[in-house]
C-alpha positions as a printed NumPy array, in Angstrom:
array([[-12.063,  -2.335, -25.839],
       [-15.471,  -0.268, -24.938],
       [-16.653,   1.521, -27.793],
       [-15.982,   4.611, -25.783],
       [-12.188,   4.296, -25.798],
       [-11.715,   3.795, -29.282],
       [-12.167,   7.575, -30.736],
       [ -9.576,   8.53 , -28.381],
       [ -7.14 ,   5.547, -29.066],
       [ -8.014,   5.465, -32.623],
       [ -6.915,   9.151, -32.816],
       [ -3.66 ,   8.291, -30.933],
       [ -3.154,   5.3  , -33.795],
       [ -4.026,   7.109, -36.416],
       [ -1.034,   9.488, -36.277],
       [  1.298,   6.672, -36.465],
       [ -0.219,   4.657, -39.604],
       [ -1.552,   7.488, -41.456],
       [  1.098,   9.641, -42.312],
       [  0.744,  12.568, -44.328],
       [  3.507,  13.023, -47.349],
       [  6.653,  14.382, -46.09 ],
       [  8.874,  16.076, -48.287],
       [ 12.531,  14.715, -48.726],
       [ 14.509,  17.051, -48.13 ],
       [ 17.764,  14.748, -46.738],
       [ 18.295,  13.171, -43.305],
       [ 19.093,  16.107, -41.854],
       [ 15.611,  18.143, -43.032],
       [ 12.138,  17.179, -42.786],
       [ 12.187,  14.263, -43.344],
       [ 14.905,  12.728, -41.121],
       [ 13.303,  14.957, -38.298],
       [ 10.298,  12.903, -39.078],
       [ 11.783,   9.847, -39.502],
       [ 13.941,   9.651, -36.132],
       [ 10.303,  10.838, -33.95 ],
       [  8.11 ,   8.057, -35.837],
       [ 11.1  ,   6.045, -34.424],
       [ 11.185,   7.571, -31.083],
       [  7.461,   7.584, -31.032],
       [  7.491,   3.457, -31.729],
       [  9.774,   2.795, -28.974],
       [  7.787,   4.971, -26.541],
       [ 10.39 ,   7.461, -26.063],
       [  8.26 ,  10.672, -25.666],
       [ 10.826,  12.779, -24.858],
       [ 13.091,  12.286, -28.236],
       [  9.9  ,  12.261, -29.961],
       [  8.794,  15.32 , -28.545],
       [ 11.992,  17.393, -29.763],
       [ 12.114,  15.602, -33.346],
       [  8.143,  16.23 , -33.911],
       [  8.922,  19.895, -33.239],
       [ 12.213,  20.06 , -35.075],
       [  9.644,  18.655, -38.335],
       [  7.058,  21.528, -37.111],
       [  9.686,  24.228, -37.514],
       [  9.961,  23.234, -41.121],
       [  6.115,  22.014, -41.505],
       [  4.145,  23.622, -39.294],
       [  0.505,  22.815, -40.742],
       [  1.103,  19.048, -41.227],
       [ -1.958,  17.541, -39.015],
       [  0.278,  14.151, -39.033],
       [  3.57 ,  16.275, -37.186],
       [  0.65 ,  17.949, -35.55 ],
       [ -1.046,  14.919, -33.939],
       [  2.28 ,  12.937, -32.757],
       [  3.96 ,  16.235, -31.478],
       [  0.545,  16.312, -28.933],
       [  0.612,  12.441, -28.492],
       [  4.449,  13.206, -27.225],
       [  3.836,  16.567, -24.984],
       [  0.833,  14.874, -23.289],
       [  2.248,  11.932, -22.263],
       [  5.137,  13.971, -20.94 ],
       [  2.58 ,  16.249, -18.883],
       [  3.335,  19.61 , -20.91 ],
       [  0.315,  20.23 , -21.516],
       [  0.766,  24.183, -22.171],
       [  3.249,  23.001, -24.85 ],
       [  0.378,  21.001, -25.999],
       [ -2.432,  23.053, -26.293],
       [ -0.231,  25.743, -28.245],
       [ -0.01 ,  23.489, -30.372],
       [ -3.6  ,  21.858, -30.539],
       [ -4.582,  24.768, -31.744],
       [ -3.178,  24.121, -34.625],
       [ -5.177,  21.469, -35.827],
       [ -8.245,  22.475, -37.617],
       [-11.599,  21.308, -35.843],
       [-12.383,  19.072, -39.513],
       [ -9.414,  16.995, -39.323],
       [ -9.463,  12.967, -38.648],
       [ -8.007,  12.051, -35.42 ],
       [ -8.747,  15.728, -33.743],
       [ -9.996,  13.776, -30.761],
       [ -6.262,  13.529, -28.702],
       [ -6.143,  17.933, -29.318],
       [ -9.869,  18.207, -28.116],
       [ -8.675,  15.813, -25.16 ],
       [ -5.772,  18.455, -24.433],
       [ -7.746,  21.647, -24.952],
       [-10.503,  20.161, -22.591],
       [ -7.879,  19.471, -19.632],
       [ -6.802,  22.929, -20.317],
       [-10.149,  24.672, -19.865],
       [-10.628,  22.436, -16.641],
       [ -7.629,  23.573, -15.427],
       [ -7.847,  27.108, -15.658],
       [-11.661,  26.418, -13.88 ],
       [-13.48 ,  27.54 , -17.42 ],
       [-16.083,  25.426, -16.201],
       [-18.723,  27.086, -19.013],
       [-16.198,  26.325, -21.497],
       [-16.009,  23.069, -20.478],
       [-19.371,  22.609, -20.696],
       [-20.252,  24.054, -24.367],
       [-16.804,  21.917, -25.387],
       [-19.044,  18.658, -24.014],
       [-22.121,  19.72 , -25.84 ],
       [-20.353,  20.241, -28.852],
       [-18.374,  16.852, -28.985],
       [-15.787,  18.508, -28.483],
       [-14.234,  17.776, -25.235],
       [-12.157,  14.754, -24.254],
       [-14.446,  12.336, -25.553],
       [-17.717,   9.944, -24.673],
       [-15.17 ,   7.847, -22.115],
       [-14.28 ,  11.138, -19.674],
       [-17.654,  13.487, -20.847],
       [-20.165,  11.81 , -19.219],
       [-18.453,  11.667, -15.936],
       [-17.063,  14.658, -16.2  ],
       [-20.295,  16.897, -17.243],
       [-21.733,  15.487, -13.726],
       [-18.8  ,  17.12 , -11.834],
       [-18.774,  20.446, -13.954],
       [-22.887,  20.549, -12.61 ],
       [-21.33 ,  20.254,  -9.249],
       [-19.218,  22.865,  -9.932],
       [-21.894,  25.079, -10.906],
       [-23.874,  24.581,  -8.201],
       [-26.846,  22.344,  -9.656],
       [-26.333,  19.157,  -7.2  ],
       [-29.753,  17.959,  -8.777],
       [-28.553,  17.548, -12.446],
       [-25.234,  16.707, -10.643],
       [-26.58 ,  13.466,  -9.428],
       [-29.083,  13.292, -11.863],
       [-25.886,  12.473, -14.241],
       [-24.137,  10.547, -11.778],
       [-27.319,   8.286, -11.215],
       [-28.136,   7.753, -14.706],
       [-24.424,   6.558, -15.263],
       [-24.171,   4.301, -12.093],
       [-27.546,   2.391, -13.319],
       [-27.117,   1.399, -17.053],
       [-23.545,   2.299, -18.397],
       [-20.355,   0.282, -19.156],
       [-19.017,   3.084, -16.344],
       [-21.413,   2.121, -13.621],
       [-18.837,   0.811, -11.163],
       [-16.759,   3.713, -11.714],
       [-19.837,   6.24 , -11.891],
       [-21.271,   4.982,  -8.434],
       [-17.599,   5.774,  -6.961],
       [-17.898,   9.414,  -7.894],
       [-21.402,   9.639,  -7.186],
       [-19.972,   8.995,  -3.097],
       [-17.347,  11.467,  -3.893],
       [-19.685,  13.819,  -5.074],
       [-22.089,  13.956,  -2.225],
       [-18.917,  14.087,   0.446],
       [-18.241,  17.949,   0.054],
       [-21.789,  18.688,   0.322],
       [-21.643,  17.135,   3.367],
       [-23.975,  13.815,   2.789],
       [-21.561,  11.407,   4.19 ],
       [-24.806,   9.088,   5.083],
       [-25.208,   8.581,   2.221],
       [-21.622,   8.433,   0.54 ],
       [-21.285,   6.134,   2.948],
       [-23.94 ,   3.997,   1.876],
       [-22.821,   3.391,  -1.565],
       [-19.113,   3.685,  -0.374],
       [-20.046,   0.72 ,   1.912],
       [-21.868,  -1.232,  -0.612],
       [-25.129,  -0.516,   0.83 ],
       [-26.581,   1.266,  -2.289],
       [-25.182,  -0.447,  -5.389],
       [-23.678,  -3.939,  -3.701],
       [-19.669,  -3.976,  -3.221],
       [-17.546,  -1.618,  -5.167],
       [-14.078,  -2.24 ,  -6.336],
       [-11.682,  -1.927,  -4.073],
       [ -9.166,   0.455,  -5.125],
       [ -6.548,   2.646,  -2.128],
       [ -8.197,   5.788,  -3.229],
       [-11.766,   4.152,  -2.609],
       [-10.631,   2.774,   1.154],
       [ -9.323,   6.219,   2.02 ],
       [-12.229,   8.097,   1.045],
       [-14.133,   5.808,   2.631],
       [-12.237,   6.138,   6.256],
       [-12.435,   9.999,   5.624],
       [-16.07 ,   9.536,   5.19 ],
       [-16.66 ,   7.615,   8.555],
       [-14.516,   9.991,  10.427],
       [-16.979,  12.897,   9.428],
       [-19.965,  10.576,  10.743],
       [-18.235,  10.231,  14.28 ],
       [-17.276,   6.413,  13.357],
       [-13.599,   6.825,  14.145],
       [-13.106,   3.158,  15.305],
       [-14.831,   1.895,  12.025],
       [-12.54 ,   4.319,   9.646],
       [ -9.382,   2.721,  12.205],
       [-10.204,  -0.605,  11.399],
       [-11.101,  -0.629,   7.599],
       [ -7.405,   1.077,   7.5  ],
       [ -6.235,  -1.381,   9.927],
       [ -7.466,  -4.072,   7.264],
       [ -5.752,  -2.537,   4.119],
       [ -2.43 ,  -2.438,   5.969],
       [ -3.056,  -6.103,   6.541],
       [ -2.651,  -6.856,   2.776],
       [  0.166,  -5.153,   1.978],
       [  2.275,  -2.25 ,   4.235],
       [  1.284,   1.534,   3.049],
       [  2.923,   4.316,   4.057],
       [ -0.135,   6.913,   2.792],
       [ -2.659,   4.248,   4.852],
       [ -0.402,   4.903,   7.445],
       [ -0.624,   8.646,   7.624],
       [ -4.086,   8.876,   7.234],
       [ -4.522,   6.316,  10.208],
       [ -2.081,   8.424,  12.687],
       [ -3.862,  11.639,  11.084],
       [ -7.506,   9.797,  12.283],
       [ -6.   ,   8.997,  15.279],
       [ -4.358,  11.628,  16.299],
       [ -7.633,  14.068,  15.457],
       [-10.692,  12.158,  15.031],
       [-12.2  ,  15.499,  14.075],
       [-10.085,  16.336,  10.492],
       [-11.878,  17.514,   7.808],
       [-12.945,  16.013,   5.346],
       [-10.237,  16.531,   2.487],
       [-10.306,  13.522,   0.182],
       [-11.796,  15.299,  -2.808],
       [-13.471,  18.697,  -1.902],
       [-14.318,  20.585,  -5.292],
       [-15.158,  19.794,  -8.657],
       [-11.8  ,  20.359, -10.338],
       [-10.347,  17.782,  -7.939],
       [-13.466,  15.22 ,  -9.1  ],
       [-12.296,  15.638, -12.761],
       [ -9.128,  15.276, -11.673],
       [-10.279,  11.452, -10.117],
       [-12.352,  10.845, -12.884],
       [ -9.042,  10.778, -15.419],
       [ -7.371,   8.947, -12.9  ],
       [-10.096,   6.596, -12.535],
       [-10.229,   5.826, -16.1  ],
       [ -6.054,   5.69 , -16.141],
       [ -6.517,   2.982, -13.655],
       [ -9.426,   1.204, -15.545],
       [ -8.131,   0.996, -18.736],
       [ -5.713,  -1.782, -18.353],
       [ -3.027,  -3.139, -21.089],
       [ -6.328,  -3.338, -23.823],
       [ -6.247,  -0.034, -25.052],
       [ -2.151,   0.649, -24.769],
       [ -0.102,   2.578, -22.495],
       [ -0.257,   6.114, -24.169],
       [ -3.777,   6.345, -23.287],
       [ -3.767,   5.265, -19.501],
       [ -0.67 ,   7.728, -19.355],
       [ -2.174,  10.375, -20.681],
       [ -5.058,  10.114, -18.624],
       [ -2.852,   9.994, -15.845],
       [ -0.952,  13.478, -16.491],
       [ -4.286,  14.733, -17.586],
       [ -5.213,  14.044, -13.744],
       [ -2.433,  15.44 , -11.916],
       [ -2.344,  18.585, -14.636],
       [ -6.399,  19.394, -13.416],
       [ -5.489,  18.792,  -9.582],
       [ -1.994,  18.952,  -9.066],
       [ -2.073,  17.38 ,  -5.54 ],
       [ -3.117,  14.046,  -7.04 ],
       [  0.031,  12.86 ,  -6.573],
       [ -1.095,   8.809,  -7.067],
       [ -1.689,  10.495, -11.044],
       [  2.089,  10.816, -10.505],
       [  3.218,   7.688,  -9.451],
       [  0.616,   5.891, -12.049],
       [  2.279,   7.747, -14.499],
       [  5.927,   6.967, -13.625],
       [  4.815,   3.629, -12.974],
       [  3.119,   3.433, -16.876],
       [  6.783,   4.526, -17.945],
       [  8.502,   2.28 , -16.473],
       [  6.46 ,  -0.544, -16.994],
       [  6.873,   0.714, -21.162],
       [ 10.429,   0.74 , -20.731],
       [ 11.141,   3.822, -20.191],
       [ 12.769,   4.315, -16.827],
       [ 15.012,   7.355, -17.679],
       [ 11.172,   9.092, -17.967],
       [ 10.081,   7.366, -15.106],
       [ 12.592,   8.529, -12.981],
       [ 11.737,  12.408, -13.56 ],
       [  8.612,  11.99 , -12.815],
       [  8.744,  10.114,  -9.581],
       [ 11.408,  12.523,  -8.922],
       [  8.404,  15.553,  -9.027],
       [  6.356,  14.26 ,  -5.93 ],
       [  7.407,  16.53 ,  -2.945],
       [  9.914,  15.246,  -0.538],
       [  7.223,  16.175,   2.367],
       [  4.076,  14.609,   1.323],
       [  3.128,  11.214,   2.32 ],
       [  3.588,   9.74 ,  -1.064],
       [  7.617,  11.108,  -1.345],
       [  8.529,   7.329,  -0.361],
       [  6.381,   5.117,  -3.054],
       [  7.861,   7.742,  -5.604],
       [ 11.404,   6.871,  -4.134],
       [ 11.048,   3.568,  -4.285],
       [  9.697,   3.859,  -7.712],
       [ 12.823,   6.112,  -8.535],
       [ 15.554,   3.657,  -7.417],
       [ 13.481,   0.295,  -9.04 ],
       [ 13.782,   2.966, -12.404],
       [ 17.265,   3.667, -11.952],
       [ 18.194,   0.109, -11.354],
       [ 16.395,  -0.98 , -14.899],
       [ 18.982,   1.961, -16.115],
       [ 21.588,  -0.076, -15.304],
       [ 22.443,   2.581, -12.404],
       [ 22.515,  -0.129, -10.212],
       [ 24.823,   2.103,  -7.307],
       [ 22.548,   5.336,  -7.914],
       [ 19.521,   3.04 ,  -6.907],
       [ 21.464,   1.134,  -3.979],
       [ 22.433,   4.613,  -2.58 ],
       [ 18.776,   6.664,  -3.263],
       [ 17.559,   3.449,  -1.318],
       [ 19.942,   3.487,   2.143],
       [ 19.258,   7.447,   2.05 ],
       [ 15.737,   6.43 ,   2.365],
       [ 16.076,   3.601,   4.909],
       [ 18.123,   6.215,   6.852],
       [ 15.307,   8.753,   6.382],
       [ 12.794,   6.662,   7.495],
       [ 13.916,   4.029,   9.854],
       [ 10.174,   3.057,  10.826],
       [  9.751,   1.661,   7.392],
       [  9.748,  -1.794,   7.203],
       [  8.784,  -1.817,   3.505],
       [ 11.521,   0.495,   2.847],
       [ 14.031,  -1.771,   4.32 ],
       [ 12.666,  -4.828,   2.562],
       [ 12.805,  -2.992,  -0.996],
       [ 16.856,  -1.982,   0.276],
       [ 17.568,  -5.787,   0.685],
       [ 15.68 ,  -6.651,  -3.02 ],
       [ 18.099,  -4.499,  -4.273],
       [ 21.051,  -5.569,  -2.726],
       [ 19.899,  -9.463,  -3.012],
       [ 19.44 ,  -8.778,  -6.91 ],
       [ 23.434,  -7.35 ,  -7.096],
       [ 24.426, -10.339,  -4.952],
       [ 25.626,  -8.243,  -2.087],
       [ 24.114, -10.892,   0.045],
       [ 25.016, -10.392,   3.385],
       [ 24.31 ,  -6.718,   3.021],
       [ 20.574,  -7.879,   1.813],
       [ 20.531,  -9.914,   4.738],
       [ 21.381,  -6.531,   7.472],
       [ 18.753,  -4.662,   5.678],
       [ 15.941,  -7.27 ,   5.853],
       [ 16.951,  -7.648,   9.341],
       [ 16.139,  -4.091,   9.955],
       [ 12.665,  -4.899,   8.066],
       [ 12.003,  -8.278,  10.395],
       [ 12.386,  -5.857,  13.498],
       [  9.736,  -3.48 ,  12.59 ],
       [  7.004,  -6.698,  12.259],
       [  4.641,  -9.05 ,  13.853],
       [  6.77 , -12.441,  13.227],
       [  3.29 , -13.809,  13.081],
       [  1.569, -12.577,  10.14 ],
       [  1.555, -14.44 ,   7.117],
       [  1.767, -11.481,   5.234],
       [  5.271, -11.385,   5.878],
       [  6.555, -14.964,   4.996],
       [  8.262, -13.419,   1.432],
       [ 10.068, -11.146,   3.889],
       [ 11.17 , -14.435,   6.12 ],
       [ 11.944, -16.279,   2.785],
       [ 14.708, -14.012,   0.862],
       [ 16.518, -13.147,   4.522],
       [ 16.675, -16.911,   4.35 ],
       [ 18.066, -16.737,   0.595],
       [ 20.608, -13.704,   1.732],
       [ 22.011, -16.058,   4.027],
       [ 22.   , -18.779,   2.888],
       [ 23.809, -17.393,  -0.494],
       [ 26.335, -15.612,   1.901],
       [ 27.363, -19.152,   3.251],
       [ 25.196, -18.987,   6.456],
       [ 22.993, -22.029,   6.616],
       [ 22.145, -21.977,  10.191],
       [ 20.688, -18.423,   9.854],
       [ 18.946, -19.317,   6.541],
       [ 17.195, -22.807,   7.745],
       [ 15.301, -21.165,  10.512],
       [ 14.098, -18.348,   8.279],
       [ 13.33 , -21.119,   5.937],
       [ 11.381, -22.77 ,   8.027],
       [  9.354, -20.048,   9.315],
       [  8.147, -18.997,   6.101],
       [  6.794, -22.344,   5.694],
       [  4.984, -21.694,   9.337],
       [  3.54 , -18.324,   8.045],
       [  2.304, -20.335,   4.288],
       [  2.89 , -23.858,   4.17 ],
       [  2.183, -24.457,   1.16 ],
       [  4.055, -21.871,  -0.549],
       [  5.716, -24.022,  -3.726],
       [  8.584, -21.111,  -3.89 ],
       [ 10.049, -21.746,  -0.075],
       [  9.099, -25.803,  -0.397],
       [ 11.467, -25.367,  -3.611],
       [ 14.204, -23.829,  -2.357],
       [ 14.359, -25.27 ,   1.223],
       [ 13.981, -28.931,  -0.329],
       [ 16.396, -28.692,  -2.881],
       [ 19.346, -27.127,   0.133],
       [ 18.707, -29.767,   2.056],
       [ 19.331, -32.108,  -1.004],
       [ 22.307, -30.39 ,  -2.097],
       [ 23.405, -31.049,   1.662],
       [ 22.278, -34.551,   1.398],
       [ 20.266, -34.001,   4.209],
       [ 16.582, -34.904,   5.528],
       [ 16.27 , -36.011,   1.739],
       [ 12.49 , -37.957,   2.466],
       [ 11.759, -34.844,   3.893],
       [ 13.076, -32.97 ,   1.291],
       [ 11.578, -35.279,  -0.861],
       [  8.058, -34.248,   0.497],
       [  8.828, -30.747,   0.197],
       [  9.308, -30.569,  -3.051],
       [  6.274, -33.234,  -4.101],
       [  4.13 , -30.566,  -3.088],
       [  5.941, -27.544,  -4.427],
       [  5.546, -29.942,  -8.002],
       [  1.78 , -30.305,  -7.461],
       [  1.23 , -26.365,  -6.782],
       [  3.423, -25.665,  -9.898],
       [  3.756, -28.153, -12.295],
       [  4.797, -25.906, -14.851],
       [  7.982, -24.845, -12.797],
       [ 10.885, -25.958, -14.66 ],
       [ 12.928, -25.529, -11.65 ],
       [ 10.272, -26.778,  -9.113],
       [ 10.6  , -29.883, -11.394],
       [ 14.044, -30.713, -11.85 ],
       [ 14.505, -30.212,  -8.172],
       [ 11.973, -33.135,  -8.019],
       [ 14.181, -35.275, -10.298],
       [ 17.238, -34.177,  -8.458],
       [ 16.038, -35.162,  -4.724],
       [ 15.26 , -38.716,  -6.902],
       [ 18.843, -38.901,  -8.285],
       [ 20.134, -38.539,  -4.511],
       [ 17.575, -40.879,  -3.   ],
       [ 19.052, -43.537,  -5.838],
       [ 15.51 , -43.435,  -7.494],
       [ 17.712, -43.514, -10.981],
       [ 14.552, -44.911, -13.369],
       [ 11.967, -42.764, -11.832],
       [ 14.322, -39.46 , -11.572],
       [ 14.164, -39.562, -15.674],
       [ 10.819, -38.679, -16.157],
       [ 10.569, -35.228, -14.158],
       [ 13.912, -34.316, -15.347],
       [ 13.161, -34.701, -18.97 ],
       [  9.956, -32.594, -18.515],
       [ 12.089, -29.73 , -16.416],
       [ 13.878, -29.774, -19.674],
       [ 11.237, -29.766, -21.802],
       [  9.731, -26.782, -19.572],
       [ 13.527, -25.295, -19.627],
       [ 15.214, -26.15 , -22.446],
       [ 18.083, -23.799, -22.316],
       [ 19.114, -23.915, -18.823],
       [ 22.317, -25.374, -18.337],
       [ 22.057, -27.345, -14.575],
       [ 18.739, -28.822, -15.791],
       [ 20.512, -30.251, -18.743],
       [ 23.693, -31.047, -16.631],
       [ 20.794, -32.843, -14.307],
       [ 19.682, -34.746, -16.785],
       [ 22.802, -35.883, -18.374],
       [ 23.723, -37.174, -14.909],
       [ 20.37 , -39.198, -15.054],
       [ 20.985, -40.688, -18.053],
       [ 24.328, -41.687, -16.975],
       [ 23.058, -43.608, -14.014],
       [ 20.615, -45.611, -16.327],
       [ 23.135, -46.507, -18.515],
       [ 22.294, -44.135, -21.445],
       [ 25.414, -43.127, -21.807],
       [ 25.322, -41.255, -25.615],
       [ 22.214, -39.443, -24.096],
       [ 24.163, -38.798, -21.157],
       [ 27.166, -36.987, -22.913],
       [ 24.458, -35.173, -25.586],
       [ 22.699, -33.281, -22.761],
       [ 26.23 , -32.566, -21.049],
       [ 27.099, -31.008, -23.945],
       [ 23.505, -29.04 , -24.712],
       [ 24.337, -27.664, -20.881],
       [ 28.061, -26.373, -22.067],
       [ 26.628, -24.596, -25.086],
       [ 24.271, -22.836, -22.234],
       [ 27.504, -21.365, -20.598],
       [ 27.142, -22.987, -17.258],
       [ 29.322, -21.09 , -14.469],
       [ 33.307, -21.387, -14.893],
       [ 33.456, -23.945, -11.989],
       [ 30.829, -25.922, -13.362],
       [ 31.747, -25.979, -17.057],
       [ 35.107, -27.349, -15.562],
       [ 32.654, -30.325, -14.087],
       [ 31.331, -31.469, -17.203],
       [ 33.915, -31.134, -19.118],
       [ 35.381, -33.691, -17.127],
       [ 32.702, -35.956, -17.366],
       [ 33.011, -35.946, -20.789],
       [ 36.155, -36.986, -20.579],
       [ 36.164, -39.743, -17.923],
       [ 32.458, -40.302, -16.874],
       [ 30.938, -39.527, -14.078],
       [ 31.204, -42.678, -11.91 ],
       [ 35.21 , -41.382, -12.123],
       [ 34.46 , -37.467, -11.333],
       [ 32.334, -38.842,  -8.346],
       [ 34.958, -41.407,  -6.983],
       [ 38.003, -38.697,  -7.16 ],
       [ 35.231, -35.871,  -5.133],
       [ 34.771, -38.882,  -2.627],
       [ 38.098, -39.182,  -2.183],
       [ 38.671, -35.482,  -1.666],
       [ 35.885, -35.503,   0.649],
       [ 33.42 , -33.046,  -1.137],
       [ 31.194, -32.622,  -4.441],
       [ 28.354, -30.84 ,  -5.438],
       [ 26.816, -33.635,  -7.232]])
């Protein structure tokens, strides 16, 4: 972790591991509120933490630990006005005041108090070394001192832990003053070498190119980005540029927006090493400073979802206005969070409404298909995927997954005639994709068709994913189907090592052991398979094998003209 991160990160942890004494006033008094709040903080439930710390502060309003934890909860919720009021209670000399300083600095910048923000940085009472150096440069620009701003950015861009971010921000700072040539030189990699590719960097560069009358280059850049992954925001910008090649630059047009971008850049760049609280607070700060920074809102929602707080994520995603180009991604995030809250039907309703409102968005139909597939509503999933397929170029490699998931939906819905062409088309687009190779190969094995082809597919899948228990199981099973029982033993044993608690794989190993005469071991594996609660039909069949043996079971099934193994 960079040293500059440590001060604020330490401040966030200090309040949790160094509590001030709390008077024991009964479970309904201060101690009860404090313990409930502390547990909510540990659980990452910022809303509950804010509530309980507020109750505790009513009883002990000067307690530094309570104040620090209340600050953390309010900042994580994006409640900066309330956080600033609480921060004012904390003395300047108390350990762990870095978070309070950050909150107060965000309040200054949001209010346009650039001189006050510069003074706070000079007094080491800003948002901390990580943010202050970049913020200072933008503040100079806001004060009209472009020369000092450029000097600050260039010094950071040449030799600092923040060099990559500083180069990006130097390009952004040049654009609002009309220096698009040098902004392009940085964003294109000409000045410092290639920058890390980010969605916002690509969008900024496209807008810079438009101002240089290089509309075709801007469109090509955006087309290249969307070729890797569909993005409604990229597409909206592309459409806007194509419709009006004279559109003005409006990505980051001033110091306040630039400082919002600083906090967003840091939130993105920190990763998981600093925990989830610090990136979340920075994302919240970015949106507070620049209310139009909806990428920061989306990032905050994603961080909350990742830390197991989908109920908070739902609320965050819902704050993105429906009339912005970010609304689609926000709604997709909200649907995912609803699903994680076990509100599956509501998630489907949200996606169905989004699909109806945006019939031209393959990404939306695909997301609906994914959710319906997870709910095992396979027929409906296939219909949603078909809406997506009808909108795409079937020859583009990136869409292999769409054909793969539609194939799974068809197969699980009992329509193999529709499924097989999709599996094979997915392989045409991505010939060595192990999941497709395994699924198609295993399906052929189960149907006892094209076993040599199935073996080749599964061997290629195992070569690509040798630690996937399911794929290794498929290899053992196709060898079993081919009657090569001795050869099937090793891969099947390996599959059980990789996934020891899977009922189907343990059942398969039992069958292989039986066929090579290792009957006691077969019985043991079948008993293990039953202990892992297989589906009722499978459980009944395993019990029958334990009762009369695999050979007799197979004879019964052959006589009935069926059988699953």
